[in-house]
BARODREN-227802 format. One line per field, with one value per residue (C-alpha): residue number from 1; x, y, z; chain; residue in one letter. Coordinates in pm, whole numbers, plus 50000, padded with zeros to 5 digits. Layout:
REM residues N
k c(NUM ...) $
px c(X ...) $
py c(Y ...) $
pz c(Z ...) $
c c(A ...) $
r c(A ...) $
REM end
This chain:
REM residues 350
k c(1 2 3 4 5 6 7 8 9 10 11 12 13 14 15 16 17 18 19 20 21 22 23 24 25 26 27 28 29 30 31 32 33 34 35 36 37 38 39 40 41 42 43 44 45 46 47 48 49 50 51 52 53 54 55 56 57 58 59 60 61 62 63 64 65 66 67 68 69 70 71 72 73 74 75 76 77 78 79 80 81 82 83 84 85 86 87 88 89 90 91 92 93 94 95 96 97 98 99 100 101 102 103 104 105 106 107 108 109 110 111 112 113 114 115 116 117 118 119 120 121 122 123 124 125 126 127 128 129 130 131 132 133 134 135 136 137 138 139 140 141 142 143 144 145 146 147 148 149 150 151 152 153 154 155 156 157 158 159 160 161 162 163 164 165 166 167 168 169 170 171 172 173 174 175 176 177 178 179 180 181 182 183 184 185 186 187 188 189 190 191 192 193 194 195 196 197 198 199 200 201 202 203 204 205 206 207 208 209 210 211 212 213 214 215 216 217 218 219 220 221 222 223 224 225 226 227 228 229 230 231 232 233 234 235 236 237 238 239 240 241 242 243 244 245 246 247 248 249 250 251 252 253 254 255 256 257 258 259 260 261 262 263 264 265 266 267 268 269 270 271 272 273 274 275 276 277 278 279 280 281 282 283 284 285 286 287 288 289 290 291 292 293 294 295 296 297 298 299 300 301 302 303 304 305 306 307 308 309 310 311 312 313 314 315 316 317 318 319 320 321 322 323 324 325 326 327 328 329 330 331 332 333 334 335 336 337 338 339 340 341 342 343 344 345 346 347 348 349 350) $
px c(50012 50136 49978 49895 50173 50168 50139 49967 49650 49787 49689 49825 49699 49568 49228 49260 48924 48784 48966 49215 49505 49534 49561 49523 49252 49231 49133 49262 48942 48589 48320 48081 47780 48027 48095 47719 47649 47877 47814 47437 47563 47724 47440 47225 47419 47299 47382 47283 46964 47035 47230 47430 47752 47944 48101 48334 48599 48738 49064 49110 49051 49100 48768 48847 48586 48539 48338 48081 48140 47777 47650 47775 47623 47823 47570 47484 47801 48053 48372 48237 48204 47901 48032 48316 48104 47873 48154 48265 47923 47942 48293 48166 47882 48102 48356 48062 47942 48270 48285 48007 48185 48484 48690 48842 48902 49216 49055 49357 49330 49533 49643 49676 49682 49580 49287 49141 48847 48968 48943 49044 49065 48928 49194 48963 49129 49249 49049 48685 48532 48253 48113 48081 47921 47638 47544 47489 47112 47051 47160 46883 46670 46847 46595 46634 46300 46134 45844 45775 45944 45784 45945 46055 46472 46749 46905 47209 47406 47267 47414 47760 47770 47679 47967 48199 48099 48186 48524 48657 48623 48810 48525 48323 47980 47878 47521 47388 47239 47283 47061 47316 47428 47098 47032 47324 47229 46899 47000 47259 47019 46747 47000 47122 46750 46723 47023 46896 46562 46782 46976 46832 47157 47076 46694 46731 47000 46714 46460 46655 46706 46368 45981 45799 45796 46193 46271 46666 46793 46679 46410 46056 45778 45663 45972 45926 45689 45512 45666 45743 45676 45825 46154 46178 46426 46354 46383 46500 46207 46359 46065 46133 45797 45503 45302 45590 45621 45206 45217 45070 45238 45242 45360 45777 45915 45977 46332 46487 46773 47048 47438 47705 47994 48288 48662 48977 49099 48931 48998 48859 49071 48857 48544 48572 48617 48326 48145 48219 48188 47838 47721 47862 47620 47367 47344 47409 47067 46888 47008 46862 46557 46602 46528 46770 46743 46989 46982 47335 47196 47413 47715 47727 47767 48144 48052 47756 47969 48185 47818 47763 48158 48142 48319 48379 48503 48810 48766 48639 48565 48157 48093 47738 47394 47186 46855 46818 46441 46172 45955 45725 45851 45929 45992 46308 46421 46524 46875 47072 47127 47484 47539 47498 47796 48042 48306 48482 48786 49008 48876 49177 49170 49210) $
py c(50012 50336 50695 50917 51114 51496 51652 51361 51485 51836 51814 51717 51376 51475 51650 51833 51757 51916 51863 51701 51682 51314 51229 50943 50809 50615 50341 50170 50080 50242 50120 49968 50258 50498 50269 50194 50575 50635 50396 50554 50867 50724 50546 50827 51012 51080 50858 50813 50645 50569 50259 50328 50205 50186 49939 50033 49848 49969 49892 50073 50407 50419 50344 50207 50315 50095 50119 49826 49734 49528 49860 50079 50205 50152 50272 50573 50666 50513 50700 50663 50999 50965 50708 50878 51158 50953 50811 51145 51239 50922 51024 51351 51241 50986 51290 51482 51201 51138 51522 51462 51207 51440 51302 51505 51348 51332 51198 51014 50867 50579 50315 49995 49705 49425 49623 49822 49879 50077 50453 50635 50549 50859 50822 50977 51143 51482 51766 51764 52077 52242 52383 51991 51902 52161 51954 51650 51658 51770 51422 51245 51535 51595 51488 51481 51707 51664 51911 52210 52489 52813 53107 53274 53370 53255 53533 53645 53632 53244 53182 53302 53102 52777 52862 52906 52548 52417 52604 52428 52102 52205 52251 52587 52669 52868 53030 53000 53351 53495 53455 53266 53041 52934 52880 52662 52451 52421 52312 52060 51901 51870 51739 51455 51395 51303 51105 50890 50810 50667 50441 50140 49998 50330 50266 49909 50009 50299 50012 49797 50091 50345 50272 50041 49980 49973 49838 49925 50105 50220 50511 50454 50538 50766 50957 51052 51323 51478 51569 51902 52034 51844 52097 52253 52057 52203 51863 51529 51282 50924 50734 50450 50233 50378 50420 50618 50796 50906 51108 51401 51712 51999 52384 52423 52775 52943 53092 52787 52863 52635 52613 52436 52246 52258 52178 52302 51961 51628 51271 51041 51183 51550 51379 51220 51623 51692 51452 51594 51973 51853 51722 52012 52230 51986 51985 52330 52410 52173 52354 52662 52514 52530 52218 52072 51863 51702 51768 51606 51514 51714 51607 51250 51321 51426 51593 51845 51921 52161 52336 52445 52617 53006 53117 53454 53274 53055 52728 52483 52149 52084 51819 51853 52066 52162 52330 52533 52662 52647 52318 52116 51833 51506 51144 50959 50700 50332 50309 49984 49836 49931 49540 49520 49769 49693 49489 49221 49114 49258 49282 49126 49136 48742) $
pz c(50006 49933 49986 49663 49604 49642 49303 49150 48946 49024 49370 49718 49819 50162 50218 50549 50737 51016 51304 51151 51351 51398 51816 52008 52261 52589 52362 52043 51886 51864 52091 51890 51989 51849 51534 51474 51511 51242 50999 51049 50911 50645 50496 50496 50216 49883 49605 49208 49232 49614 49535 49847 49637 49999 50254 50559 50729 51133 51230 51546 51480 51095 50881 50551 50287 49997 49676 49628 49240 49294 49287 49051 48735 48427 48183 48383 48513 48296 48437 48774 48850 49090 49250 49411 49456 49673 49847 49938 50082 50259 50405 50503 50724 50872 50956 51124 51313 51430 51523 51774 51958 52046 51743 51466 51094 50876 50533 50317 49961 49869 49602 49725 49389 49611 49769 49424 49567 49885 49790 50122 50504 50736 51036 51374 51650 51769 51811 51665 51499 51623 51334 51184 51527 51450 51139 51265 51343 51030 50872 50934 50794 50449 50200 49778 49705 49373 49479 49332 49513 49608 49435 49741 49646 49903 50100 49945 50253 50282 49882 50028 50335 50105 49881 50162 50279 49980 49951 50286 50111 49792 49577 49471 49427 49088 49115 48769 48747 48434 48135 47879 48179 48228 47882 47812 48086 48016 47653 47769 48062 47720 47502 47775 47865 47506 47504 47775 47672 47321 47576 47598 47845 48065 48083 48172 48444 48565 48577 48825 49107 48984 49102 49260 49634 49779 50130 50185 49851 49521 49424 49484 49281 49592 49622 49224 49288 48993 48702 48519 48166 47886 47811 48160 48323 48719 48873 48743 48630 48698 48545 48393 48387 48183 48536 48680 48339 48351 48681 48743 48557 48819 48810 48913 48941 48710 48750 48957 49157 49044 49127 49027 49237 49051 49114 48993 48902 48781 48856 49142 49419 49293 49317 49642 49747 49546 49736 50060 49920 49822 50119 50346 50093 50162 50519 50593 50338 50545 50850 50732 50609 50232 50019 49754 49453 49195 48815 48703 48353 48126 48368 48281 47956 47891 47576 47765 48060 47902 47820 48200 48277 48260 47922 48144 48450 48581 48414 48640 48640 48699 48938 49059 48967 49259 49262 49593 49718 49953 49950 50122 50347 50193 50320 50338 50110 50229 50340 50385 50741 50902 50890 50526 50510 50716 50620 50886 50653 50450 50086 49875 49505 49350) $
c c(A A A A A A A A A A A A A A A A A A A A A A A A A A A A A A A A A A A A A A A A A A A A A A A A A A A A A A A A A A A A A A A A A A A A A A A A A A A A A A A A A A A A A A A A A A A A A A A A A A A A A A A A A A A A A A A A A A A A A A A A A A A A A A A A A A A A A A A A A A A A A A A A A A A A A A A A A A A A A A A A A A A A A A A A A A A A A A A A A A A A A A A A A A A A A A A A A A A A A A A A A A A A A A A A A A A A A A A A A A A A A A A A A A A A A A A A A A A A A A A A A A A A A A A A A A A A A A A A A A A A A A A A A A A A A A A A A A A A A A A A A A A A A A A A A A A A A A A A A A A A A A A A A A A A A A A A A A A A A A A A A A A A A A A A A A A A A A A A A A A A A A A A A A A A A A) $
r c(X X X X X X X X X X X X X X X X X X X X X X X X X X X X X X X X X X X X X X X X X X X X X X X X X X X X X X X X X X X X X X X X X X X X X X X X X X X X X X X X X X X X X X X X X X X X X X X X X X X X X X X X X X X X X X X X X X X X X X X X X X X X X X X X X X X X X X X X X X X X X X X X X X X X X X X X X X X X X X X X X X X X X X X X X X X X X X X X X X X X X X X X X X X X X X X X X X X X X X X X X X X X X X X X X X X X X X X X X X X X X X X X X X X X X X X X X X X X X X X X X X X X X X X X X X X X X X X X X X X X X X X X X X X X X X X X X X X X X X X X X X X X X X X X X X X X X X X X X X X X X X X X X X X X X X X X X X X X X X X X X X X X X X X X X X X X X X X X X X X X X X X X X X X X X X) $
REM end
């Protein structure tokens, strides 16, 4: 095993977590109650189609984070960008839960040829970060809200503070305010929707994870909520069956409040950073009573991602498109049990 050397992918390998100075505790293992709390927080993170593609192994005060290949989306996420963003979101929730228990956290990204599914380790210890503690109550309340939002605008100061949440984790939040950028995003999203509809592999993959009654993963039909008008990409329509596609149409906000979460560089390490930034933003929004959903269709098509960039601004790599607003409460989507994501043995490639 080796740490990714500084300078690879044009960024240092280490991501400084809140309270990241690693220290020691009076014990060299987490109590079961602490371990379970960290796992419950991690599995509450968002993931594409709620596949929850993660597994975790505890070694003393270190948490190993693994990808779960059986839950990946090779047709809809061929580059695995959304996979690593989901893993990053789970890592952030784990860090928040650790802070509540008085532990700081430091995230390291690894290269281990014997364990190719190991994407990062979270080293626990040192001083906890109080700002992260404050986010803990909102992990269980965060939702992907596909309902229509009101026309109430987010306060300017809140928009600045949400951007600061992203910057703490190594990303930026670019608000899509100009008509030109709004037009390009709308066109790119419409093109992505059309491409998705014509792709049989994508459609088949979505049918596996979306629709019907779901007990532990995936997106149930009840979570799809109403449809937006054709050509008005305010909210993503995940319908994978004729029944779900025939849902009633509702009036959505005419001027959606959208922002692009972007990083300076690209690649798996940056995607993990983006995932942590995404969850930091989503939890802060939840704490402020703001509803959110994702509008990532164009992000998932490499040939369309460039249309999302601001041609007059600094070049950034768009990772996520987030919709913000004030909407009604929605129920949670199902989650895997912590026993299902806990790994006892070392996962070594054959």
